[in-house]
N, C-alpha and C positions, 0 to 999 in steps of 0.2 A: 602554309595556312590553308584555310578552307575556301571553298568557292561559295558565293552566295548568288542567290538570284532573288529578284524581288518582284513585287507585283501588285497589280492593282485591279480594282474595279468589280462592280457588280456582275454577276452572270444571271440572266433571267432564263431559267430553265422552263421548257414547255413539255407537257406530256400529251401524247396523242389522244384524241377522244377515245373513250371506251367503246367498243362495238355495241350497237343496240341489241336488245334481246327480246323474244316474244314469249307471251304467256298464252297457253291454250287451255280452254275448258270446253268440254262436251260440244261440239259443233259450233262453238262461238268464237270468232276471231276478234281478240281484243285489239284495240288501236295500238299502234306502236308508240312507245315512249322512250325517249332518249335516256339511257341509263346514267346515272350520276357518276362522274368520273371518280375512280377510287382515289383516296387521299395519297398524296405523294409520300414516298418513304420517308421516315424520320431521319433527318441528317444525323450522322454520327457526332457524338459529343467529344470535344477535346479532353484529353486527360488533365487532371489537376494534381500536380506534385504536392507533397506535404510542405507546409510553411514552418519554419523554425526560426523565428526572428532573432537576429543578432545585431547589436548596436555597435557602431564604430565612431570614434571621435578622432579628429585630426585638425590641427590648427584651430580655427574658430568655428568648425562645423561639426555637427552629430547627424548621423543618418542610420537607418535601419536596413538590414538586408535579410528578407525571409528566406532566400535561397542560397545563402552562403555555404550551406552544408553540402551542396553539389560539388564543391571543389575540395572537400575533406578527403583526400585520397587515402589517408592513413586510417580513416574511420571505417571499420568494416561494415558496421550497421548502415552508415550513410551510403556507402557503395552498394550495398544490397538494395536499398531503396532507389538508388540511381539506376541500377540494372532493371528493376521492375518499371521504373518510369520510362526508360528508353524503349522497352518492349511496348509499352502502351503507346508511345509516340509513333513507333513504326506501324503498329496496327491501325492507328488512327489515319496516318498519312496514306496508307493502303486503301482504307475504306473510302476516304475522300476522293482519291484518284481512280477508283474502281472503274467509273464510267468513262475513263479515258484509255483503257487498256488497248483497244484497237488502234486508236490514234498513236499511242506510244509505240506500238509494234510497227505501224506504218512509218513513223518518223525514224525509228531506229534503223529500219531497212534502208531508207533513204541515205541517212548519214553513213552506214557501213558501206554502201555502195560507192560513196564518194571517197572512201579511204584511199590513200596512195597505195598503189600496188607494189611499190618498190619493197623488196624484202631485205634490202641492205642499205646501210649508209654509203654515200659515195666514198670509194677508196681514197684514203689520204696518203700521199706519197711522202715518205721520210727516209732519205738515203736510199738504199737498195730495195726498200720494202714498201708495199702497199698495205695499209691498215684499215680495217673496216669492221663493222658489226653487221650481223645478219640474223635473221629469224629462221628457225627450223620448224617445219610443219608439225602441228600438234603439240609444240612446246610453248610453255608460257614466256620464257625469258630468252633474250638473244645470246649469240655466241660472238665473242671477240676473236677476230682471225687476222691473219696476214699472209701475203704471198709475194714472191719476188717480182718486182716491176718488170724485169727482163722478160718474164713469161706472160706479159700483158696480152700478147697476140693470141695466146691460147684461151683468153677469156671470151666465151661465146655469148653468154646471155645472163642477165641478172634475174631472169625468171625461172629458167630450166637448168638443172632439175630443181626440185622443190627446195633444196637447201640453198639455192640461190646461184649456183655456178654449174657450168658444164665442162668437165674435164675430158675434152675430145682426145687428148694425147694418151690418156691412161696413166699419165704422171700424177704423183701426189704433189700438186703444186700449192695447195692450201695447208696452212698450219693453224690449228685451234690454239688460241692462248688461254682463253677462259670461257668455259661453259657456264653461264650464270644460272642454269637449271641445277647444276651441281652445286653451285654456291648456295642456292636456295636450301638445299639439303643440309649444308653446314650450318646454316642460320635459321633453323626452324621453319622452313618452307617459305621464306620471304628473302628476296634478293634486291637490295637497294644499294648501289655504288655511289659514293660521293667523290672520291678522288681516284685518279688512275694516271700514273706517270710511267712511260717507258723509259729505261735508262738510255743515255746517249750512245752507248755502244750496242744497244738492241739485245742485251743478254738478259735483262731482268725487267719485271714489271711490278711496281709497287702500287698497291690499291687499298681502298678502305671499304669495308662492307658494314652495313648497319646490323648490329646485334639487337634485335627487337626485344628480347627477353631482358637485356641489361640496359637498353636504351643508350647506347654509345656506338661510335664507329671503330672497328677494329682493323688494324693494320696487318696486312700480309704482303710478302714479297715472293713472287713466283719466278723460278728459273725458266726462261722461255725456250732453251734448248731441250731440257729434259722434261719440262712441264711439272716438276715437283716444287712443292712449297719449301722455301728456305727456313732454316731453323731460327734465324733471327734476321732482322728485328721482328718481333711480334709484340705489339703494344695496342693498348685501349685508349679511347677518348682522344683520337687524333683530329687535328684541324687543318694541318698544312704539310706538304711534302716538298722536298727539293733534292735532286740529284747533285752529287759532287765527285771529284776525282775521276771524271770520265765514266761514271756509272759504277765505280768500285765502292762508293759510300753513299748513304742516304741521310739526309737531315730531316727531322720531323718535330712537329710542335704537339705537345700533349697539354690538354686542358685540365681544368679541375672538375670536380663532380658536378658543378653547375654548368659545365660546358662552356665556361668562359675561357677563351684561348689566351691566358695571361701567365701560365705557369712555367713551362720548361721548353728548351730546344735542345734535342739530343742528336748526337752524331753516332752512326752506326756503320762499321765496316762490313760489307756483305762477305759472308763466308768465314768471318772471323768468330773465335769463341770468346773473345774478350767482351766485357761488359760495355754497353753503349755509354758514351761520354756525354756529360752534361755540359753544353756550351753556354747556356744562358738560363738563369732563373729569375723570374719576375714576380716579386711578392706582393706588389701594389695591385689590388684587385680592380683599381680603375684604369690600369694600363693593359692594352691588348696587343698582341704579338702575332705577326704572320710573316711567312717567309716565301720566297720564290727565286728561281734561278733566272739569270739573263738568258736571252734566246740563244746566244753562242755558248752557254754553259761555262763561261769564264768566271762568273761571280754568283754568289747567292746573296740576295738582299734581304735585310731584316727590318721590317717596319714596326715601330712601336708608336702607339698613339693613346692619348687620353683627352679628356675635355680641356686640358691646359696646354698640351704640347704634342707635337709629332716629330718623330726622328726617324732617320734611315741610316742603317749601318751596312757595311760591305764585308763580306767574307770571301776570301780568295778560294774558289772552288778547288784548286789544285792542292790546297793546304788548309782544310777547315779548322785545324787546331792552332792556326797562327793568330786568331783573335778577331774581334770585331772592330772595324774601323768606322767611326761616326763621319758621315759625309754630308748630312743635311739635318737641320733642326729648325723648327718654327713654332710659333705660339698657336694654340688652338688645334682643332682636328682639321687635318688637310689630307686630301688625296694625293699620294706620291708614288709614281711608278718610275723605276730606274731601269734603263737599258745601257748596254755597252756596245760601242761600235769603233773599232780601229783606234783605241787609245783614248777615246772620249766617253765620259759618262753623260747620258741624256736623262733629265728628270722632267717628267710631265706631271704638272701639279696645279692646284687651285689655291695654293697658299697666298696669304696677304703679301702685297708688295709695299715695302717702306712703311709698314705698319697699317696700310690701307687695304681693306677687303677688295677682292676682285670678283667679277661676276662669272668668269669662265676660266677654263684651263689655259696654260701657256707652257712652252717648251724652253728648258734651260740646258746648258751645256758646260762641262768642266772636264779638264784633263784628268785622267786616272792618276798620273803621277804629279803629286804636289809636294815633292821633297824640297823644292826651292822656295816655298812660301806658303801662306795660307791658302786654302781652297777658295776659289772664286767662281761663282756661277754667272754665266752671261745669257742673256736672252738670245734665242735663235731667230725669231721672227719679230718684226715690227708689229705692234698691236694694231689690229684692224677691227673696230667695233662692229663692222658690217659682215665680217667673215669669221665665224666662231670655229675654233678647232675642237671637235667633239672627242676625237681619239686619234692616236698615232701607233704606228707599228713599224718595225724594222726587219730588213733582210740585209745581206752583205753588201747589196749594191744600191738599195733604194730605201727611202723613207716614204711611208704611205700615210696619207691623212684623210680622216673622215671629217668633213667640213659642213657647216650649215650656214646658209645665207637666208635669213628670215626663216620661212618654213621649208625651204628647198635644200635637200641634202646633196652634197657632192662628194665624189671618191676620186682622190687625186694622188699623184706620186711625184717625187723629185729624186734626182739622181744623187747618190752619196759617193764620196764625202762631201759635206757642205763646205763652202768656202770659209777658210780660217782667217782670223785676224781683222775681219771687217766689221765685227759687231753685228747687231741685229739687222736683218735684210727683209725686204718685202717679199712675200711669197710669189708675186708676179715676176720678181727678178730671177727666180729660179726655174721659170718656164714649165710649170707643172703640167702633167698630162692627166686628162680626166676620163674616166669611164662613162660612156652614155648610159644615162639611167632612165627607167620608165617614169611615167607620171605618177604623182601621188605617193612617192616614197615616204614611209613613216618611220623607218629605222634601217640602219645598216650595222649589222652584227659581224665582227671579225670572227673568223673561223679558227680552229686549233691548228695552227701551223708550227710545226717544230723544226722544220728543215731551214735553218738560218741561211744556208748557202744556196737556196733555191729562190729564184726571182718570182716564182708563181705563189700567189697569196689567194686565200679562199675567203669569201664573204657570203652572208645571207642577206638578200635585198627583200625587205618587207613592205607591203602596201595593203591598204584596206580593201583594194579591188584587184588583187593579184595574189595567187598563191605564192609562198615563199620561194625565191629562186636562189639556189646555191650556185655561186659563180666562181670560177677560177680565172684570175687576172694576172697575166704575165707582164710584170712591170718593165721588163727588159725590151719588149717589142710592142706593147700595147694591145696584144691579142688577148681576147677573153672568150670563155666558153661558159654556157649555162650547164653546169654538171648535173643538176637535178632540179626538176620543177614539175609538180603535178599539173596536168592539163585537165582542168575541171570539165571542159566542154566535151572532150574526147575520152574522159576517164582513163588517161594514160599518164605515165610518168616519163620525163626525159632523163636519160642517164647518159653521161659521157662515155662511160666503158660498157660496151655491148650494143653499139648502134645498129648492128645487123638485125636486132630483134624489134626495132621500132618501125612504125609506119612511115610512109613517105611524108606525111604531114609533119612529122617531127624532125626528119633528117636535116633539113636546112637550118634547123635551129642550133645544131651542134657544131656548125662550121665556125672557125675561128673568125673573129672580127677584129679589125684593126681600128683603133680610135685615134682621133686628133686631139687637139688641146682644148676643144669645147666639150661641154657635157650636154649639149642639146641632142635629144634623141631624133635621129632621122627617121622618115616614114618607113623605110625598109627595115630599120631596127625595132620599131615599136611593136611590130607583130611577132617579134621573137620572144616576147616576155610572158606569153599566155595572159595578157592584160584583159581583164573582164569589164573594162570601162565602157565597152560597147553595149553591155547589158545592164551594168549597175553604175549609177551615177555616184560621183564623190564630190561634195562641195565643202569648201572651207568658209566659215563664218567667223566673225569677231562679235562676241556678246559682251555688252557693257554690264559689269557687275555692280553691286550696290554702292561701291566707292568710286565708280567710273573706270576702273581697270578693265582693259580689254582681255577677254577670256577666249582662246581658240576653241572652236566647236567644228568637229568633222561630222558631216551627215552623209549616210550611205542609204540608197534606196534603189528598188528595180525601176528601170526605165519604162516598164509596163504600167506603172502607177499613173492613174489618170486624174483622179480628183484630189485636190490638196485638202488637208485637214480632216480626211476621212479614215486615216490609217492608224493602227497601233504603233507605238514606238518604244524602243529600248535604249535608254541612256546609260552609257558606261562611264565610270569614274575611278580614280585611284587617289592621286594627290598626295604622295607620301615619299620620304627618303630621296627626293630629288629624281625619282625614277621616271623614264618615259612611260606614258600610258600605252599599253599594248594595243595597237590598232592593226595588227596583222589580219589578213584574210583568214576567217575561220570557216571551214566548209559546213559546220553544223549550223551557222547562221544563215546559210543559203536556204534552209527549209523555212525560216521566217521571212526572208527577203522576197522569196518567190510567192509568198502568200500576202504580200503587200506590206510587210512591217518596214518601219524606218529604224535604222540602227545609228546611233549617234554617240559621239566620244567627246567628253568635256575634259580639256587639258587644264584643270584647276591648278590654282597655286598650291605649293607643296610638292608638286611633281617635277618632271624633268622638261627639258626642251627650252626653258627660258633663263637659264643661268642660276648662279647660286642665290641671287636676290629673290628670284621667283620661288625657289625651294623655300628659303628662310621666311618669305611672307605667308607661308602656309603650314608652319609647324609651331610647336609649343604654345605660347600665348596668342599666336596669330592663326592657329589651327581653324578658328572660326571663318577665316577668309576662304578656305577650301570649301567649307560647307555652303557658304553664301554664294561662291562662284557657281557651284553645282546647281543650287536652286535657281540662279539666274538663267543658267543654261536651259533648265527644264521649262521655265516660264517662257523663254524665248520660243522653243519648240511649239508650245501651245498658242501663245499669242500671235506668232506668225503663221498659224494654221498648217504647220508642218506635220504635226501629230494631233489626232483627235484629242479634245480637251478632257476626255474621260478615259483615255487609253494609253496613258504613259506608265511605262514600267522602268524601274532602276535596276542596275546590275553592278555589283562591286565585288572584286576579287581581292583576298588578302586584306591589306589596310584599307582598301576602298570600301569595305564593308562598313567601317566606322563612318565614313564620309556619307554613304547612302542612308544608313540607319538614322544618323543625326539629322539629315535633311527631312526624312520622314517625320521625326519628332516635331521639327519646325513647321512642316506643311503636310499633314497627313492626308489632306484632301487633294494634294497635288501629285504625290509620289506613291509608288507601289513597290517598295524595296527593302531589303535588309541583308546584314552580313554578320558572320560570328564574332568578330573582335569587337564586343559591344559594351563590356563592363570596364571602361578605361580606368575609373577610379581605383577599384580594388586590384585590377590586374597589375597596375603600375605600383601601388602602394603596398600590396600584400601579394606579390607574385608566387604562384604555385610552381610554375615552370620558369626557367631562366629567362630574364628580360635583359637585353644587351644594352650597352651604353648608346648605341645607335637608336634603339627604341625610346629611351629616355630623351635623348636629344630631339627626337622627332615629335613625341607627344607630350613631353614635359616632365620635369622632376617634381613629383608631389611634395617634396620636402621644401621646395621654393614655394612660398605662399602665393606668388603671382601665377606660377604654373599650376599650382593646386586649384586655385579658383577657376582658371581657364579649363582645366581638365573637368571640373564639376559642371561647367557651363555646356560643354559639348558631348560629354559622356552619354551615349545612347541609353544605357540601362538606367541612368539617374534622371533622364528627362522625358520619359514617356508621358504623353498627355493622358489625362484621366477623363473618362466618360465621353469620349469621342470615337467616331468609327475610324478604324485603321485600315490600310489597304490589305489585300491578300498577300501573304508572305510565304515563300519557300526558302528555308535556310538549310543549306547543305553543310554538314560537318562530319568529321572523321575522328576516331579515337587517336590517330597518330599525328594530329595537328599540333603545332608548337604552342598554341594558346589554350588548348584543351576544349573538349566537347561541351564542358559546362558553361562556357561563355555563350554559346548558341543557345543551350537549354535554359539558362537563366533568363535570357532576354525573351525568348519565346513564352515561358511562363508568365513573365511580368506584363508582357503585352496583352496577353489573354485576361490577365487579372485586372488591369487598369482600363482597358478600352471597351467599347460596346461590342458585344458579341454578335456576329453576323455570319450564319453558316455559308452565305454566298461569298464571303471574304475569309476563307480559311487561313489560319497561320500554322504552317506545317514545318516540322523538323525532319529533314531528310538525313538519315545516317548512311553515309557511304562506307565502302569497304576499303581496306588498304591497298587492295589490288588494282583499284582504278587507275592510279597513276601509271602503272606498268601495262595495262591491257587496253588496247585501242578500242575493242569491241565493248568493253565494259564502259568506257568513256562514252561511247555512242549511246549506251543505255541511259546513262545519267543525263546526257545532253537531250535525249528524247523526253525524259521525264520533265525536265525544266521547260522545254519548249511546249509540251502538252499542257503543263500547268498555266503557262502564259496564255495559250490559246483558249484553254477552259474558261479562265476568268475574264477574258476579253470579249467573249461572245456575247451578243445582245439578242 
C-alpha cells in the first residue's frame, strides 16, 4: 500500500522589507521614503477535478459520490481525465513546495549520508554454501550470489572491490545465481521478486517475478549449475511454492484472475516433459489455500481456511502423489504452522481451546504415526498468562522461542527432544537459555534459516533507539555474534565476514559472547549494540482511552531538548490485522529528532502486541476503538505538554492511513494527518482491485448491516466535516498500490471541496514512482520531501 504523511498547522511567512529607493530632481534631494513592500506572490490554486455525481444505495442508506469516475479503469474517457488531473496535482505540489527546494536538498544529503554502506546482505550459510545478495556499482538492482563456505578465509572485504568482494587468490569463488538487472529486461524494466526458494539439493532456484504489464507474478525455475532457465514449470498467478522429493519436484499454488489463492495446487517434476499434476482444486471462493515445507523437507503442509473453518493437510514430500492427509481442523480462522521433529508434528496455533477463544498462541504436539488410533494433540507447555509465546522455530537440536513478558521481549532456547509422556511442562523446568538483549526492544524477527541441521539461527533485533541488529545465535553453546548493524555515530556498518576492513572501534563487537540463563544486559554488553539511548530518550507511557482501556504510547526525543511543550511532534499509528506497529529506528527520522521533533508511536487496539482480544477489539464494528485510542494518545501528548498544542502531525502507513484520516475527521483542529486507504465504504462494497477475506475480517463485511453501519461511521471519505479548516496534508500514493491511486485522489478532492480553503494549509497529493521501493536514494528523496513539508507548515 502507500505511505502517508500528515500534517498540520499554519505557517506565517514573512517577506524581507523592500530596499528603500531615492528620487532625484535637479539639485534637490528628496527625503527618503520607505517603499511599500511588494504584494506577496499569489499562492497557487489547487486543481479541481470534474464532478460526475453517482448515487449508491445499500441496506437503509443512499449516498452520492461525485468522484466515483476516478476508479472507472475501463472507461477511456474517465482515464484521460484522470491523467490530466494527476498532471495538475503534480504541478500544484511542485509549486507549493518550490520554496523548500534547498531544504529538501539538504535533507536528502543528510539522509543519503546515513545510508548503510554495506553493499551486500550478510552471507547466509546453508549446507556447504554461503548465499547473499549484493549491489553492483551503477546498477539499479542487486545480484543473488553464492560461494562455498570452505573458501571463507579468502573473503577479504565487503567493500572492495566495488562489486563487494576481493578475490585475492584469483580463483572464481563467487557464483552469480540471478542478476535482477537482467530480470528487469525480461519484465519491461521492472524487477520485483516475491518468492525465492532454493531446492534442498542446491541445484535449482524457483522464484516469482512481477509481470507489470499483466499484473501477476510469473514462476521461473533456474538451473544453478548451468544458469539456464528450465523449460518447466512456467506458470502465472503464483502465490506459494514448496520443494519436494529432495529438490526433484516443485509444488505451487495458482490463484484466480482476482489473485485470490483458492484455486489449484500443482505438482511438477523438474526436467520432465510430462504435464504438471493437479493435486488440489478448491472451488469455494471463500476458502484460501497456502503451502509450505517443513524445515527438514520431510513434509509439505497445506493450509486451507475460510471464515468458518481452518484445516491443515500433510503431504509426504518423498511421494507427493500419495495424497493429502488431514491432521488438524478447527472452527473459524486460525493461524496454524506445522513443523516436524524426529517423528513428532508440532503445531503452533491460536485456535480456540474446548470451544473457548484464546488470546495468544500455544504449541501442540502429536506423533506422525497415528496408525494405532485417532490423532491426539497434547499441549507442550503449561499456560503462563505472564509469559506469552510470540513465535517458535526449530532446528535439529533445539527449539527456539520468542517470548514477551509485558512489554519486554525475550529470546530463549531449550534442548530437543522435549520430554515425552509427561504432558505439558513449565518452560522453567526445561532450563531455557536466553540471549542478552538491549533495552527498548520493539520486535524480534526470525531470519530466513534453511539449514535444519545447523544450531546457528539468525534474528533481527529492532528498537526505536537502535539501528536494526542482525544477530547469529548458536543455540548449542550460547555464543552470539552481531552479523550486521549500522553504526550511526561512526557512519559504519558492522559485518561478521570481513572484519579486517573494520575500524578498531568495531572489532570488539564481533567477538563471540557466551550467555547465561538470564536475559539481563550486562554493562559490557550494552555498548555492543550501537544503542543510541545516550543521545535519544525512549519513554513508555500508558494512556487512558475514552473507555478506560490503557493504550501503550512510546515517545522518542533528543536528549538535547530543553523546554517541554515547545516542540513539534509526529504521532505514528497503524492498528490493523493484529500486526505490531513498526517502531524500528529509522535513520530518516534522525533529521527531525535532531531538529527538536518528538516522535511517538500509539499501539492502538486492532494492532499486535496485546493478543487476539486486543486485535479483535479494534476491527469490524469495533474499529472505532482504534480511532479513539489514537485521538486519546494525541491529546495526551498535548495536554502533558510533550508536544506544542499547535504542532502535532500524524503519520500512518498502509491501513494506518484510515486510522489517521478518521481521527482528522473527528478532530480536525487537533491532527494534521492523512493516508490513502480512505473510501472504506465503496472500496469494500464495490472493490475495483481484489479485496481479501482478511480485509473484510478486519474492516467489516458491508453485506452485514451492523458492519455496514460501522464502516459508514468511520470511513474517512464519507465523514469529512464541512466548512471547517483542515490541517495541511501530504498524501503519497503510487499507481502500483493495491488499493489504487484513486483512493487518495478522491479523498484529496473531497477534503478541498468540503473544508475551508487556506493556502497556508495546503492539501497535496504526492505521486511516487514504482522505483522508490527498490532504490534507497529515491527513498531518501521522498523522505526529504515529507520532512520538508512538515518543517514548512510547522514554522511560525
